[in-house]
PDB file as gemmi writes it, atoms N, CA and C in Angstrom:
CRYST1    1.000    1.000    1.000  90.00  90.00  90.00 P 1                      
ATOM      1  N   MET A   1      16.824 -10.786  -3.341  1.00  0.00           N  
ATOM      2  CA  MET A   1      17.595 -10.410  -1.974  1.00  0.00           C  
ATOM      3  C   MET A   1      16.561 -10.299  -0.944  1.00  0.00           C  
ATOM      4  N   PRO A   2      16.695 -10.861   0.091  1.00  0.00           N  
ATOM      5  CA  PRO A   2      15.735 -10.738   1.271  1.00  0.00           C  
ATOM      6  C   PRO A   2      15.842  -9.306   1.890  1.00  0.00           C  
ATOM      7  N   MET A   3      14.757  -8.780   2.438  1.00  0.00           N  
ATOM      8  CA  MET A   3      14.758  -7.583   2.900  1.00  0.00           C  
ATOM      9  C   MET A   3      15.391  -7.643   4.316  1.00  0.00           C  
ATOM     10  N   SER A   4      16.116  -6.492   4.848  1.00  0.00           N  
ATOM     11  CA  SER A   4      16.772  -6.677   6.170  1.00  0.00           C  
ATOM     12  C   SER A   4      15.413  -6.681   6.983  1.00  0.00           C  
ATOM     13  N   GLU A   5      15.908  -6.974   8.431  1.00  0.00           N  
ATOM     14  CA  GLU A   5      14.756  -7.038   9.501  1.00  0.00           C  
ATOM     15  C   GLU A   5      14.277  -5.498   9.691  1.00  0.00           C  
ATOM     16  N   GLN A   6      15.213  -4.670   9.583  1.00  0.00           N  
ATOM     17  CA  GLN A   6      14.614  -3.270   9.818  1.00  0.00           C  
ATOM     18  C   GLN A   6      13.676  -2.707   8.772  1.00  0.00           C  
ATOM     19  N   THR A   7      13.989  -3.004   7.589  1.00  0.00           N  
ATOM     20  CA  THR A   7      13.096  -2.783   6.497  1.00  0.00           C  
ATOM     21  C   THR A   7      11.960  -3.504   6.491  1.00  0.00           C  
ATOM     22  N   ASN A   8      12.002  -4.683   6.859  1.00  0.00           N  
ATOM     23  CA  ASN A   8      10.820  -5.577   6.954  1.00  0.00           C  
ATOM     24  C   ASN A   8       9.725  -5.096   8.085  1.00  0.00           C  
ATOM     25  N   GLN A   9      10.298  -4.559   9.158  1.00  0.00           N  
ATOM     26  CA  GLN A   9       9.600  -4.043  10.290  1.00  0.00           C  
ATOM     27  C   GLN A   9       8.945  -2.756   9.729  1.00  0.00           C  
ATOM     28  N   ARG A  10       9.625  -1.973   9.141  1.00  0.00           N  
ATOM     29  CA  ARG A  10       9.374  -0.592   8.523  1.00  0.00           C  
ATOM     30  C   ARG A  10       7.914  -0.903   7.623  1.00  0.00           C  
ATOM     31  N   ALA A  11       8.213  -1.950   6.763  1.00  0.00           N  
ATOM     32  CA  ALA A  11       7.041  -2.279   5.732  1.00  0.00           C  
ATOM     33  C   ALA A  11       5.858  -2.704   6.537  1.00  0.00           C  
ATOM     34  N   GLU A  12       6.110  -3.591   7.590  1.00  0.00           N  
ATOM     35  CA  GLU A  12       4.973  -4.084   8.250  1.00  0.00           C  
ATOM     36  C   GLU A  12       4.114  -2.932   9.049  1.00  0.00           C  
ATOM     37  N   ALA A  13       4.835  -1.934   9.492  1.00  0.00           N  
ATOM     38  CA  ALA A  13       4.354  -0.879  10.192  1.00  0.00           C  
ATOM     39  C   ALA A  13       3.525   0.024   9.098  1.00  0.00           C  
ATOM     40  N   ALA A  14       4.137   0.140   7.959  1.00  0.00           N  
ATOM     41  CA  ALA A  14       3.404   1.037   6.972  1.00  0.00           C  
ATOM     42  C   ALA A  14       2.169   0.353   6.477  1.00  0.00           C  
ATOM     43  N   LEU A  15       2.171  -0.848   6.347  1.00  0.00           N  
ATOM     44  CA  LEU A  15       0.975  -1.581   6.060  1.00  0.00           C  
ATOM     45  C   LEU A  15      -0.100  -1.509   7.222  1.00  0.00           C  
ATOM     46  N   GLN A  16       0.328  -1.547   8.475  1.00  0.00           N  
ATOM     47  CA  GLN A  16      -0.646  -1.553   9.480  1.00  0.00           C  
ATOM     48  C   GLN A  16      -1.162  -0.074   9.622  1.00  0.00           C  
ATOM     49  N   GLU A  17      -0.294   0.844   9.276  1.00  0.00           N  
ATOM     50  CA  GLU A  17      -0.775   2.488   9.387  1.00  0.00           C  
ATOM     51  C   GLU A  17      -1.775   2.458   8.218  1.00  0.00           C  
ATOM     52  N   LEU A  18      -1.566   2.005   6.932  1.00  0.00           N  
ATOM     53  CA  LEU A  18      -2.388   2.113   5.671  1.00  0.00           C  
ATOM     54  C   LEU A  18      -3.665   1.348   6.097  1.00  0.00           C  
ATOM     55  N   ALA A  19      -3.609   0.215   6.719  1.00  0.00           N  
ATOM     56  CA  ALA A  19      -4.839  -0.484   6.992  1.00  0.00           C  
ATOM     57  C   ALA A  19      -5.886   0.387   8.057  1.00  0.00           C  
ATOM     58  N   ARG A  20      -5.126   0.910   9.116  1.00  0.00           N  
ATOM     59  CA  ARG A  20      -5.877   1.714  10.012  1.00  0.00           C  
ATOM     60  C   ARG A  20      -6.567   2.862   9.468  1.00  0.00           C  
ATOM     61  N   ALA A  21      -5.986   3.409   8.505  1.00  0.00           N  
ATOM     62  CA  ALA A  21      -6.416   4.755   7.693  1.00  0.00           C  
ATOM     63  C   ALA A  21      -7.488   4.239   6.799  1.00  0.00           C  
ATOM     64  N   ILE A  22      -7.567   3.113   6.096  1.00  0.00           N  
ATOM     65  CA  ILE A  22      -8.569   2.649   5.301  1.00  0.00           C  
ATOM     66  C   ILE A  22      -9.752   2.230   6.263  1.00  0.00           C  
ATOM     67  N   ASP A  23      -9.522   1.625   7.422  1.00  0.00           N  
ATOM     68  CA  ASP A  23     -10.482   1.118   8.282  1.00  0.00           C  
ATOM     69  C   ASP A  23     -11.362   2.578   8.908  1.00  0.00           C  
ATOM     70  N   ALA A  24     -10.646   3.520   8.898  1.00  0.00           N  
ATOM     71  CA  ALA A  24     -11.271   4.868   9.606  1.00  0.00           C  
ATOM     72  C   ALA A  24     -12.150   5.419   8.478  1.00  0.00           C  
ATOM     73  N   LYS A  25     -11.993   5.182   7.328  1.00  0.00           N  
ATOM     74  CA  LYS A  25     -12.886   5.674   6.244  1.00  0.00           C  
ATOM     75  C   LYS A  25     -14.387   5.077   6.346  1.00  0.00           C  
ATOM     76  N   PRO A  26     -15.187   5.915   5.878  1.00  0.00           N  
ATOM     77  CA  PRO A  26     -16.695   5.414   5.987  1.00  0.00           C  
ATOM     78  C   PRO A  26     -16.744   3.969   4.929  1.00  0.00           C  
ATOM     79  N   GLY A  27     -17.698   3.265   5.198  1.00  0.00           N  
ATOM     80  CA  GLY A  27     -17.867   2.136   4.476  1.00  0.00           C  
ATOM     81  C   GLY A  27     -16.819   0.915   4.739  1.00  0.00           C  
ATOM     82  N   THR A  28     -16.782  -0.032   3.844  1.00  0.00           N  
ATOM     83  CA  THR A  28     -16.169  -1.287   4.150  1.00  0.00           C  
ATOM     84  C   THR A  28     -14.825  -1.287   3.244  1.00  0.00           C  
ATOM     85  N   ARG A  29     -13.924  -2.301   3.360  1.00  0.00           N  
ATOM     86  CA  ARG A  29     -12.697  -2.308   2.755  1.00  0.00           C  
ATOM     87  C   ARG A  29     -12.995  -2.690   1.296  1.00  0.00           C  
ATOM     88  N   ALA A  30     -14.338  -3.218   0.947  1.00  0.00           N  
ATOM     89  CA  ALA A  30     -14.723  -3.501  -0.325  1.00  0.00           C  
ATOM     90  C   ALA A  30     -15.096  -2.321  -0.978  1.00  0.00           C  
ATOM     91  N   ASP A  31     -15.801  -1.340  -0.222  1.00  0.00           N  
ATOM     92  CA  ASP A  31     -16.148  -0.058  -0.898  1.00  0.00           C  
ATOM     93  C   ASP A  31     -14.763   0.693  -1.121  1.00  0.00           C  
ATOM     94  N   PHE A  32     -13.852   0.590  -0.224  1.00  0.00           N  
ATOM     95  CA  PHE A  32     -12.770   1.462  -0.458  1.00  0.00           C  
ATOM     96  C   PHE A  32     -11.959   0.819  -1.784  1.00  0.00           C  
ATOM     97  N   ALA A  33     -11.807  -0.386  -1.831  1.00  0.00           N  
ATOM     98  CA  ALA A  33     -11.255  -0.992  -2.929  1.00  0.00           C  
ATOM     99  C   ALA A  33     -11.924  -0.637  -4.367  1.00  0.00           C  
ATOM    100  N   LYS A  34     -13.151  -0.590  -4.173  1.00  0.00           N  
ATOM    101  CA  LYS A  34     -13.919  -0.230  -5.548  1.00  0.00           C  
ATOM    102  C   LYS A  34     -13.538   1.142  -5.838  1.00  0.00           C  
ATOM    103  N   LYS A  35     -13.500   2.060  -4.758  1.00  0.00           N  
ATOM    104  CA  LYS A  35     -13.338   3.489  -5.017  1.00  0.00           C  
ATOM    105  C   LYS A  35     -11.982   3.651  -5.698  1.00  0.00           C  
ATOM    106  N   VAL A  36     -10.981   2.878  -5.436  1.00  0.00           N  
ATOM    107  CA  VAL A  36      -9.734   3.013  -6.037  1.00  0.00           C  
ATOM    108  C   VAL A  36      -9.420   2.063  -7.206  1.00  0.00           C  
ATOM    109  N   GLY A  37     -10.318   1.401  -7.545  1.00  0.00           N  
ATOM    110  CA  GLY A  37     -10.379   0.572  -8.724  1.00  0.00           C  
ATOM    111  C   GLY A  37      -9.627  -0.743  -8.767  1.00  0.00           C  
ATOM    112  N   ILE A  38      -9.687  -1.280  -7.493  1.00  0.00           N  
ATOM    113  CA  ILE A  38      -9.141  -2.690  -7.396  1.00  0.00           C  
ATOM    114  C   ILE A  38     -10.040  -3.513  -6.811  1.00  0.00           C  
ATOM    115  N   GLY A  39      -9.860  -4.824  -6.810  1.00  0.00           N  
ATOM    116  CA  GLY A  39     -10.769  -5.754  -5.939  1.00  0.00           C  
ATOM    117  C   GLY A  39     -10.515  -5.717  -4.655  1.00  0.00           C  
ATOM    118  N   GLN A  40     -11.387  -6.180  -3.830  1.00  0.00           N  
ATOM    119  CA  GLN A  40     -11.194  -6.408  -2.423  1.00  0.00           C  
ATOM    120  C   GLN A  40     -10.414  -7.337  -1.901  1.00  0.00           C  
ATOM    121  N   VAL A  41     -10.267  -8.452  -2.717  1.00  0.00           N  
ATOM    122  CA  VAL A  41      -9.299  -9.496  -2.254  1.00  0.00           C  
ATOM    123  C   VAL A  41      -7.710  -9.040  -2.462  1.00  0.00           C  
ATOM    124  N   TYR A  42      -7.758  -8.236  -3.717  1.00  0.00           N  
ATOM    125  CA  TYR A  42      -6.297  -7.751  -4.114  1.00  0.00           C  
ATOM    126  C   TYR A  42      -5.907  -6.818  -2.915  1.00  0.00           C  
ATOM    127  N   LEU A  43      -6.963  -5.957  -2.456  1.00  0.00           N  
ATOM    128  CA  LEU A  43      -6.594  -5.048  -1.432  1.00  0.00           C  
ATOM    129  C   LEU A  43      -6.204  -5.883  -0.050  1.00  0.00           C  
ATOM    130  N   SER A  44      -6.827  -6.877   0.263  1.00  0.00           N  
ATOM    131  CA  SER A  44      -6.637  -7.483   1.605  1.00  0.00           C  
ATOM    132  C   SER A  44      -5.282  -8.229   1.225  1.00  0.00           C  
ATOM    133  N   GLN A  45      -4.754  -8.681   0.055  1.00  0.00           N  
ATOM    134  CA  GLN A  45      -3.362  -9.188  -0.158  1.00  0.00           C  
ATOM    135  C   GLN A  45      -2.514  -7.993   0.231  1.00  0.00           C  
ATOM    136  N   ILE A  46      -2.649  -6.950  -0.391  1.00  0.00           N  
ATOM    137  CA  ILE A  46      -1.783  -6.001  -0.158  1.00  0.00           C  
ATOM    138  C   ILE A  46      -1.535  -5.557   1.394  1.00  0.00           C  
ATOM    139  N   LEU A  47      -2.586  -5.548   2.100  1.00  0.00           N  
ATOM    140  CA  LEU A  47      -2.747  -5.227   3.497  1.00  0.00           C  
ATOM    141  C   LEU A  47      -2.019  -6.293   4.387  1.00  0.00           C  
ATOM    142  N   ARG A  48      -2.107  -7.513   3.853  1.00  0.00           N  
ATOM    143  CA  ARG A  48      -1.544  -8.641   4.721  1.00  0.00           C  
ATOM    144  C   ARG A  48      -0.069  -8.807   4.116  1.00  0.00           C  
ATOM    145  N   GLY A  49       0.499  -8.248   3.441  1.00  0.00           N  
ATOM    146  CA  GLY A  49       1.876  -8.200   2.784  1.00  0.00           C  
ATOM    147  C   GLY A  49       1.948  -9.519   1.824  1.00  0.00           C  
ATOM    148  N   ARG A  50       0.849 -10.095   1.355  1.00  0.00           N  
ATOM    149  CA  ARG A  50       0.956 -11.142   0.303  1.00  0.00           C  
ATOM    150  C   ARG A  50       1.396 -10.782  -1.084  1.00  0.00           C  
ATOM    151  N   ARG A  51       0.927  -9.270  -1.320  1.00  0.00           N  
ATOM    152  CA  ARG A  51       1.526  -8.807  -2.462  1.00  0.00           C  
ATOM    153  C   ARG A  51       2.293  -7.590  -1.959  1.00  0.00           C  
ATOM    154  N   PRO A  52       3.682  -7.722  -2.115  1.00  0.00           N  
ATOM    155  CA  PRO A  52       4.613  -6.820  -1.675  1.00  0.00           C  
ATOM    156  C   PRO A  52       4.240  -5.405  -2.421  1.00  0.00           C  
ATOM    157  N   ILE A  53       4.193  -4.377  -1.582  1.00  0.00           N  
ATOM    158  CA  ILE A  53       3.990  -3.019  -2.022  1.00  0.00           C  
ATOM    159  C   ILE A  53       5.045  -2.655  -2.995  1.00  0.00           C  
ATOM    160  N   ASP A  54       6.164  -2.903  -2.781  1.00  0.00           N  
ATOM    161  CA  ASP A  54       7.274  -2.631  -3.683  1.00  0.00           C  
ATOM    162  C   ASP A  54       7.182  -3.356  -5.187  1.00  0.00           C  
ATOM    163  N   ARG A  55       6.208  -4.140  -5.246  1.00  0.00           N  
ATOM    164  CA  ARG A  55       6.155  -4.728  -6.623  1.00  0.00           C  
ATOM    165  C   ARG A  55       4.695  -4.405  -7.350  1.00  0.00           C  
ATOM    166  N   LEU A  56       3.927  -3.484  -6.655  1.00  0.00           N  
ATOM    167  CA  LEU A  56       2.786  -2.987  -7.342  1.00  0.00           C  
ATOM    168  C   LEU A  56       2.987  -1.817  -8.277  1.00  0.00           C  
ATOM    169  N   PRO A  57       2.181  -1.547  -9.176  1.00  0.00           N  
ATOM    170  CA  PRO A  57       2.319  -0.555 -10.122  1.00  0.00           C  
ATOM    171  C   PRO A  57       2.200   0.730  -9.263  1.00  0.00           C  
ATOM    172  N   MET A  58       3.254   1.585  -9.422  1.00  0.00           N  
ATOM    173  CA  MET A  58       3.097   2.932  -8.772  1.00  0.00           C  
ATOM    174  C   MET A  58       1.866   3.705  -8.560  1.00  0.00           C  
ATOM    175  N   GLY A  59       1.237   3.768  -9.860  1.00  0.00           N  
ATOM    176  CA  GLY A  59      -0.128   4.195  -9.888  1.00  0.00           C  
ATOM    177  C   GLY A  59      -1.134   3.746  -8.915  1.00  0.00           C  
ATOM    178  N   THR A  60      -1.060   2.410  -8.696  1.00  0.00           N  
ATOM    179  CA  THR A  60      -2.019   1.765  -7.745  1.00  0.00           C  
ATOM    180  C   THR A  60      -1.662   2.096  -6.362  1.00  0.00           C  
ATOM    181  N   VAL A  61      -0.285   2.082  -5.953  1.00  0.00           N  
ATOM    182  CA  VAL A  61      -0.032   2.613  -4.707  1.00  0.00           C  
ATOM    183  C   VAL A  61      -0.387   3.999  -4.365  1.00  0.00           C  
ATOM    184  N   ARG A  62      -0.257   4.940  -5.534  1.00  0.00           N  
ATOM    185  CA  ARG A  62      -0.744   6.406  -5.297  1.00  0.00           C  
ATOM    186  C   ARG A  62      -2.399   6.457  -5.077  1.00  0.00           C  
ATOM    187  N   LYS A  63      -2.906   5.528  -5.755  1.00  0.00           N  
ATOM    188  CA  LYS A  63      -4.441   5.845  -5.733  1.00  0.00           C  
ATOM    189  C   LYS A  63      -4.772   5.376  -4.297  1.00  0.00           C  
ATOM    190  N   ILE A  64      -4.158   4.161  -3.769  1.00  0.00           N  
ATOM    191  CA  ILE A  64      -4.536   3.662  -2.483  1.00  0.00           C  
ATOM    192  C   ILE A  64      -4.247   4.828  -1.360  1.00  0.00           C  
ATOM    193  N   CYS A  65      -2.959   5.390  -1.320  1.00  0.00           N  
ATOM    194  CA  CYS A  65      -2.479   6.240  -0.532  1.00  0.00           C  
ATOM    195  C   CYS A  65      -3.226   7.428  -0.451  1.00  0.00           C  
ATOM    196  N   ASP A  66      -3.654   8.012  -1.602  1.00  0.00           N  
ATOM    197  CA  ASP A  66      -4.313   9.246  -1.777  1.00  0.00           C  
ATOM    198  C   ASP A  66      -5.746   9.179  -1.127  1.00  0.00           C  
ATOM    199  N   ALA A  67      -6.329   7.923  -1.460  1.00  0.00           N  
ATOM    200  CA  ALA A  67      -7.854   7.711  -0.805  1.00  0.00           C  
ATOM    201  C   ALA A  67      -7.838   7.605   0.591  1.00  0.00           C  
ATOM    202  N   ALA A  68      -6.709   6.746   0.990  1.00  0.00           N  
ATOM    203  CA  ALA A  68      -6.423   6.487   2.540  1.00  0.00           C  
ATOM    204  C   ALA A  68      -6.023   7.924   3.277  1.00  0.00           C  
ATOM    205  N   GLY A  69      -5.554   8.706   2.530  1.00  0.00           N  
ATOM    206  CA  GLY A  69      -4.939  10.129   3.385  1.00  0.00           C  
ATOM    207  C   GLY A  69      -3.540   9.588   3.928  1.00  0.00           C  
ATOM    208  N   VAL A  70      -2.799   8.728   3.259  1.00  0.00           N  
ATOM    209  CA  VAL A  70      -1.580   8.430   3.886  1.00  0.00           C  
ATOM    210  C   VAL A  70      -0.511   8.958   2.812  1.00  0.00           C  
ATOM    211  N   PRO A  71       0.437   9.616   3.331  1.00  0.00           N  
ATOM    212  CA  PRO A  71       1.451  10.143   2.421  1.00  0.00           C  
ATOM    213  C   PRO A  71       2.090   9.009   1.887  1.00  0.00           C  
ATOM    214  N   ILE A  72       2.280   8.758   0.557  1.00  0.00           N  
ATOM    215  CA  ILE A  72       2.950   7.606  -0.276  1.00  0.00           C  
ATOM    216  C   ILE A  72       4.435   7.517   0.181  1.00  0.00           C  
ATOM    217  N   GLU A  73       4.988   8.450   0.823  1.00  0.00           N  
ATOM    218  CA  GLU A  73       6.395   8.236   1.317  1.00  0.00           C  
ATOM    219  C   GLU A  73       6.334   7.086   2.524  1.00  0.00           C  
ATOM    220  N   ARG A  74       5.294   7.226   3.281  1.00  0.00           N  
ATOM    221  CA  ARG A  74       5.230   6.334   4.474  1.00  0.00           C  
ATOM    222  C   ARG A  74       5.025   4.893   3.995  1.00  0.00           C  
ATOM    223  N   VAL A  75       4.570   4.630   2.805  1.00  0.00           N  
ATOM    224  CA  VAL A  75       4.367   3.166   2.455  1.00  0.00           C  
ATOM    225  C   VAL A  75       5.358   2.772   1.487  1.00  0.00           C  
ATOM    226  N   ALA A  76       6.024   3.782   0.930  1.00  0.00           N  
ATOM    227  CA  ALA A  76       7.171   3.456  -0.177  1.00  0.00           C  
ATOM    228  C   ALA A  76       8.336   3.146   0.532  1.00  0.00           C  
ATOM    229  N   VAL A  77       8.496   2.011   1.414  1.00  0.00           N  
ATOM    230  CA  VAL A  77       9.809   1.930   2.198  1.00  0.00           C  
ATOM    231  C   VAL A  77      10.628   1.027   1.692  1.00  0.00           C  
ATOM    232  N   ALA A  78      10.316   0.354   0.558  1.00  0.00           N  
ATOM    233  CA  ALA A  78      11.364  -0.473  -0.246  1.00  0.00           C  
ATOM    234  C   ALA A  78      12.221   0.234  -1.152  1.00  0.00           C  
ATOM    235  N   PRO A  79      13.343  -0.060  -1.123  1.00  0.00           N  
ATOM    236  CA  PRO A  79      14.275   0.748  -1.910  1.00  0.00           C  
ATOM    237  C   PRO A  79      13.918   0.771  -3.392  1.00  0.00           C  
ATOM    238  N   SER A  80      13.255  -0.395  -3.855  1.00  0.00           N  
ATOM    239  CA  SER A  80      13.004  -0.282  -5.231  1.00  0.00           C  
ATOM    240  C   SER A  80      11.753   0.582  -5.725  1.00  0.00           C  
ATOM    241  N   LEU A  81      11.030   1.241  -5.019  1.00  0.00           N  
ATOM    242  CA  LEU A  81       9.964   1.877  -5.042  1.00  0.00           C  
ATOM    243  C   LEU A  81      10.188   3.545  -4.528  1.00  0.00           C  
ATOM    244  N   SER A  82       9.969   4.303  -5.505  1.00  0.00           N  
ATOM    245  CA  SER A  82      10.249   5.753  -5.241  1.00  0.00           C  
ATOM    246  C   SER A  82       9.009   6.510  -5.758  1.00  0.00           C  
ATOM    247  N   PRO A  83       8.530   7.445  -5.072  1.00  0.00           N  
ATOM    248  CA  PRO A  83       7.529   8.327  -5.545  1.00  0.00           C  
ATOM    249  C   PRO A  83       7.542   8.817  -6.919  1.00  0.00           C  
ATOM    250  N   SER A  84       8.850   8.970  -7.486  1.00  0.00           N  
ATOM    251  CA  SER A  84       8.969   9.456  -8.869  1.00  0.00           C  
ATOM    252  C   SER A  84       8.761   8.434 -10.006  1.00  0.00           C  
ATOM    253  N   ASP A  85       8.670   7.193  -9.582  1.00  0.00           N  
ATOM    254  CA  ASP A  85       8.597   6.059 -10.443  1.00  0.00           C  
ATOM    255  C   ASP A  85       6.982   5.915 -10.868  1.00  0.00           C  
ATOM    256  N   GLU A  86       6.794   6.481 -11.901  1.00  0.00           N  
ATOM    257  CA  GLU A  86       5.118   6.419 -12.010  1.00  0.00           C  
ATOM    258  C   GLU A  86       4.534   4.985 -12.418  1.00  0.00           C  
ATOM    259  N   ASP A  87       5.254   4.388 -13.223  1.00  0.00           N  
ATOM    260  CA  ASP A  87       4.472   3.146 -13.682  1.00  0.00           C  
ATOM    261  C   ASP A  87       4.981   1.936 -12.943  1.00  0.00           C  
ATOM    262  N   GLY A  88       5.889   2.062 -11.991  1.00  0.00           N  
ATOM    263  CA  GLY A  88       6.319   0.864 -11.094  1.00  0.00           C  
ATOM    264  C   GLY A  88       7.497  -0.029 -11.815  1.00  0.00           C  
ATOM    265  N   ARG A  89       7.933   0.207 -13.003  1.00  0.00           N  
ATOM    266  CA  ARG A  89       9.004  -0.403 -13.534  1.00  0.00           C  
ATOM    267  C   ARG A  89      10.290   0.032 -13.244  1.00  0.00           C  
TER     268      ARG A  89                                                      
END                                                                             
């Protein structure tokens, strides 16, 4: 089922906010990715929307948000992703 236009805009805004927060941290995006235990290419795909955040394991989303200092509720905009869903299933 395709996302509504409003949900899509919210998701894009959330990814932009997350990218700004990551870029404001010391070091490169590769350093940030290593810190949270993922690859730089994977992080780049997430931030460009090629890996939909609602399909990522919740633990990965939580690590990224915590390290970036962005509340998880701001990026968990898709209906299938809720902060209480620990493993993303």
